C-alpha angles and dihedrals in degrees: 000000000000090000093050102097104128131093121210132199128191137155147175103045089152093196109195095039135139093354142329097264097053092040092056091052090050093046091054090051091050090052090051089053091051089050090052094053099037096095094057104026116117095166135004123202116202102195105199144297093053086146123039086220130010129169125161108216118197094262105012147039131203111284122241137049090084092146092058095042091050092048092051092051091050091053096046090047087059091056099260110142113229117192121202123200114191113233129199090276100045106030096122100090117136106173110309096100091048101044102031102033100027095235123154104232121208116192093176131048112283123224109194140167109229116179091337095310122110114230127194107200130183139125093253105222115138093017127117124004102347126148118277092235091064093048089052090047092051091051088054093048092049094045111116090215092054091045091052092049091049089049089062091060112096108261093238090058096036094053091045091053091048093049092049090049090052092050093050091048092052093049090053091046092249113225091315104125087143098195092049091046090050092050090049093051092046090052090046090051092049089052091053089050090060089071105023139033112241125176099191132023108198119195138165125186101084096075092220125105104235134171120186129173105224096176133352088271102032131072129187115212135185113196099216117215147272096242099071110356107032088207132163142165126245120197120190123166100316098336120103114185131182106218139178128221 
């Protein structure tokens, strides 16, 4: 563990999308990345939408992604802390990732001091100036009553419904006006800065690697994705680098 002095951040793997064949290729690449950072990784932050759909039923979970799940267990068993932030595609986690895979699950934004720098970490959906329809939709998705009702649907049907919903959302462009989302998250970050000093705002969700200097001591960062960019952050001592695998 003496060599483990680096912190890594990544988001938006979207495993399961757009189809099984392409998802498997992407999953294998993610596992190769995890292999490449294992020697030096102290902590890994997975900042949302790791799965394109995830719902933990009472007695089952969606099949697939066994390579990634096995790799994560192997890393947590070695004492590497792995933090999981639910995104808008994989927010329905109720204990499996914590108790079976050993992940530390954060359902709210995390403010954390790492090596003397203050990080603000969250997926980013629903924050800032987003349309009211999406905010209403997210309240429905996070409603315990709605989650319980969905949990009573047979997994084969429930997963099929979720996949169809995702396909329709993508065809319509979803809520992904990337420039508008970025502007909203930047405004949100500046509002947080009015009451608290933050050195790094870390977001996923937008699928574009972005670095913006908000103040001389504050940087705004979007992590990109593992569909097009294969981007991640590496933090060591006081150096924060946006890299590509």
